[in-house]
C-alpha positions in Angstrom: 0.2 0.2 0.1 1.1 3.6 -0.5 -0.8 5.3 2.0 -3.1 6.4 -0.7 -7.0 7.9 -0.7 -8.6 7.3 -4.7 -11.4 9.0 -5.2 -13.1 8.1 -8.4 -14.7 11.2 -10.3 -17.3 11.2 -12.7 -18.7 14.5 -12.7 -21.5 14.6 -10.4 -22.3 16.4 -7.2 -22.0 13.1 -5.3 -18.0 12.7 -6.7 -17.6 16.3 -5.5 -18.6 15.4 -1.6 -16.7 12.5 -2.0 -13.2 14.2 -2.9 -14.2 16.6 0.1 -14.4 13.9 2.2 -11.6 12.2 1.2 -9.3 14.9 1.4 -10.2 14.9 5.5 -10.0 11.8 5.3 -6.1 11.9 3.9 -5.8 14.4 6.1 -6.6 12.8 9.1 -4.9 9.6 8.2 -1.5 11.7 7.0 -2.4 10.2 3.8 -1.7 11.0 -0.2 -4.7 12.0 -1.9 -5.6 10.8 -5.9 -8.2 12.3 -8.0 -9.2 9.8 -10.7 -11.0 10.1 -14.0 -11.5 7.3 -16.4 -13.1 7.5 -20.1 -12.6 5.4 -22.9 -12.3 8.5 -25.2 -10.1 10.3 -23.7 -7.6 12.1 -25.8 -3.5 12.2 -24.6 -0.9 14.0 -24.8 2.4 11.8 -25.3 3.1 12.9 -21.7 -0.3 11.2 -20.3 -1.6 14.3 -19.5 -5.3 15.8 -21.2 -4.7 16.8 -24.8 -5.2 20.6 -24.6 -7.2 20.6 -28.1 -9.6 18.2 -27.8 -12.9 18.6 -27.8 -13.9 15.8 -26.1 -11.6 16.7 -23.0 -13.3 19.8 -22.6 -15.6 18.1 -19.3 -13.3 16.0 -18.1 -10.9 18.9 -17.7 -13.2 20.4 -16.1 -14.3 17.6 -13.6 -10.7 17.5 -12.5 -10.3 21.3 -11.6 -13.7 21.8 -10.1 -12.8 18.1 -7.8 -9.1 19.8 -7.1 -10.7 23.4 -6.2 -13.1 22.1 -4.0 -10.6 20.1 -2.0 -8.2 23.3 -2.2 -10.9 25.0 -0.3 -11.4 22.3 2.1 -7.8 20.9 2.8 -5.2 23.7 1.6 -2.7 22.6 2.4 -3.0 18.9 1.1 -0.9 17.0 -1.5 -3.3 16.3 -4.5 -2.2 13.8 -7.0 -4.6 14.0 -10.9 -5.1 11.3 -12.9 -7.1 11.0 -16.1 -6.4 7.2 -17.9 -8.2 6.2 -21.1 -9.6 2.7 -19.6 -13.1 1.5 -18.9 -14.0 3.3 -15.8 -14.2 0.0 -13.7 -11.3 -1.2 -14.9 -9.4 1.5 -13.7 -11.1 2.2 -10.5 -10.2 -1.6 -10.2 -6.7 -1.1 -10.7 -6.4 2.1 -8.6 -8.4 0.3 -5.6 -5.2 -2.0 -5.5 -3.0 0.3 -5.2 -4.8 2.3 -2.5 -5.7 2.0 1.4 -9.3 3.6 0.4 -11.3 3.7 -2.2 -14.0 6.5 -2.1 -16.8 7.2 -4.6 -19.8 9.1 -4.6 -23.5 7.4 -4.4 -27.0 9.2 -5.8 -29.6 10.9 -3.0 -33.0 10.2 -4.2 -34.9 13.6 -3.2 -36.3 13.6 0.7 -35.6 9.9 1.0 -32.1 10.4 1.4 -31.3 7.1 -0.4 -28.5 6.1 -2.0 -28.6 5.1 -5.5 -26.0 3.0 -6.2 -24.4 2.8 -10.3 -23.7 -0.4 -11.8 -19.9 1.1 -11.6 -20.1 1.2 -7.4 -22.0 -2.4 -7.0 -19.6 -4.0 -9.4 -16.6 -2.5 -7.4 -18.2 -3.1 -4.2 -18.1 -6.9 -4.7 -15.1 -6.9 -6.9 -12.3 -4.9 -4.8 -10.4 -6.1 -1.9 -9.6 -2.7 -0.5 -12.1 -1.0 1.9 -14.4 1.6 0.3 -16.3 4.3 1.2 -19.6 5.7 -0.4 -20.3 9.3 0.0 -23.9 10.8 -1.1 -24.2 14.9 -1.7 -22.7 16.5 1.2 -25.4 17.9 3.6 -24.9 20.2 6.9 -23.9 18.0 9.7 -26.1 18.7 13.2 -23.7 20.5 15.6 -24.8 18.3 18.6 -22.3 15.6 20.1 -24.3 12.9 18.9 -23.7 13.1 15.5 -19.9 13.1 15.9 -19.7 9.0 16.3 -18.9 6.0 13.9 -21.3 3.1 13.7 -20.0 -0.3 13.2 -22.0 -3.5 12.5 -20.7 -6.1 14.2 -21.7 -10.0 13.0 -21.1 -12.8 15.9 -21.3 -15.2 13.7 -17.3 -15.4 12.4 -14.4 -13.5 12.7 -14.4 -9.9 12.0 -10.9 -8.7 12.3 -10.4 -6.1 9.7 -13.9 -5.0 9.9 -13.3 -3.9 13.9 -9.7 -2.8 12.9 -11.1 -0.5 10.0 -13.9 0.6 12.8 -11.6 1.6 16.1 -8.8 3.0 13.7 -11.2 5.1 12.0 -13.0 6.2 15.7 -9.1 6.9 17.2 -8.4 9.1 14.3 -11.2 11.2 14.7 -11.7 11.4 18.6 -15.1 10.1 18.4 -16.8 7.3 20.1 -17.4 4.0 18.6 -21.2 2.8 18.3 -21.3 -1.0 17.7 -24.4 -3.0 16.8 -25.3 -6.4 17.3 -29.0 -7.2 15.4 -30.2 -11.0 15.4 -33.9 -12.2 15.5 -34.8 -13.7 18.4 -34.4 -17.6 18.3 -37.7 -19.8 17.3 -38.0 -20.9 21.4 -38.5 -17.4 22.3 -42.0 -18.0 20.6 -44.9 -19.4 22.2 -47.4 -21.5 20.6 -49.8 -18.3 20.2 -47.4 -16.3 18.6 -46.4 -14.6 21.6 -43.1 -14.0 23.2 -42.3 -15.4 26.3 -40.3 -12.8 28.3 -38.0 -15.2 30.1 -36.6 -16.7 26.7 -36.0 -13.3 25.1 -34.5 -11.8 27.9 -32.0 -14.9 28.2 -31.5 -14.4 24.2 -30.4 -10.5 24.5 -28.1 -11.4 27.3 -26.2 -14.3 25.4 -26.2 -11.5 22.6 -24.4 -9.2 24.6 -21.9 -11.1 25.9 -21.1 -12.1 22.9 -20.7 -8.3 21.5 -18.6 -7.6 24.9 -16.3 -10.5 24.4 -15.8 -10.0 20.6 -14.8 -6.3 21.3 -12.8 -6.8 24.3 -9.6 -7.0 22.7 -10.1 -4.5 20.7 -11.2 -2.3 23.6 -7.6 -2.9 25.4 -6.0 -2.0 21.9 -7.9 1.3 22.0 -8.5 2.4 25.4 -8.7 6.0 24.0 -12.0 5.4 22.0 -15.5 5.3 24.1 -17.3 2.2 22.9 -21.2 2.1 23.0 -22.5 -1.3 22.8 -25.9 -2.5 21.4 -27.8 -5.5 20.4 -31.0 -4.9 19.0 -33.5 -8.0 18.2 -34.4 -7.8 14.8 -32.7 -7.8 11.3 -29.7 -6.7 11.1 -30.1 -4.6 8.1 -32.9 -2.7 10.1 -31.1 -2.5 13.2 -28.0 -1.1 11.2 -30.1 1.3 9.3 -31.9 2.4 13.0 -28.7 3.1 14.6 -26.9 5.1 12.0 -29.4 7.8 12.1 -27.1 9.9 14.3 -23.3 8.9 12.6 -21.4 10.5 10.1 -20.1 6.9 9.0 -21.3 3.7 9.3 -18.7 0.7 8.4 -19.8 -2.5 7.6 -18.4 -6.0 6.7 -18.5 -7.9 3.1 -17.2 -11.3 3.6 -14.6 -13.0 1.0 -16.3 -15.7 -0.8 -13.2 -17.1 -2.0 -12.7 -17.2 -6.3 -14.7 -20.6 -6.7 -17.9 -18.6 -5.6 -19.6 -15.7 -7.6 -18.9 -12.1 -5.8 -22.0 -10.7 -4.4 -22.5 -8.6 -1.3 -25.6 -9.4 1.3 -28.5 -7.7 2.5 -27.0 -6.0 4.9 -24.5 -4.2 3.0 -27.4 -3.9 0.6 -29.5 -2.2 3.3 -26.8 0.2 4.5 -25.1 1.6 0.8 -28.9 1.9 -0.5 -30.7 3.4 2.6 -28.1 4.7 5.4 -28.3 8.5 5.5 -24.5 8.5 6.3 -21.3 7.5 4.4 -20.7 4.2 4.2 -17.7 2.2 4.7 -17.8 -1.5 3.2 -14.7 -3.6 4.7 -13.7 -6.9 3.2 -12.8 -9.1 5.5 -12.4 -13.1 6.1 
């Protein structure tokens, strides 16, 4: 890795927001920032820069310059690397992700619902790349109250998720904000009686067990990051719903995507699907074993 964050630019307001978010993250990480635009019809000079006399380069040049200006306004001292490549955007961004510690892209917001409409390239990249990826929608003013200054992470307990927790704790530590660890699960079948109601004692037992498992999973990371305040929450509902409800006041939602191996087709699960389409804040998707 090069201690580098790459932003994929497509000229939308969302990609500008992604560039600003990435610039601030690069400042926190003391990392470099690369602004990348790819288009198969670019006309390049012999040195690899955009040919100045080519009409089809007008919009790519403008896309890059607008993003560079937005970054300069937000983080004036941050060094910025600019890249324009004559390639298919999916191939170019996949290669760029392999060279980066983080890939950042914009996601379209859907009106008042404030949902993500993840395009084909973004969706394909989420399944393809082994690099953590952050999806950012059009920037909105963050409320000033301290409740919004936290990182939320969805924690599954059926298997190890070390890379996910490392990313979440490191992010919270860099930002000096609390980490909100959320685990959602359905009540077990034995918690329901024959009439369809819930046996309260069985439900309480299931909640107690889940809290114990969550605390055990987080304990090594609490010890490694003693400066990070951790709030643990168990929600007895579907993991996707639990995360969406709990991320309402987060500045970043972190979710995991499990490696499936080369013999299985790449895909994202329903939790990641829900997060990237409906979460009200930027979403980090972290591949993990």
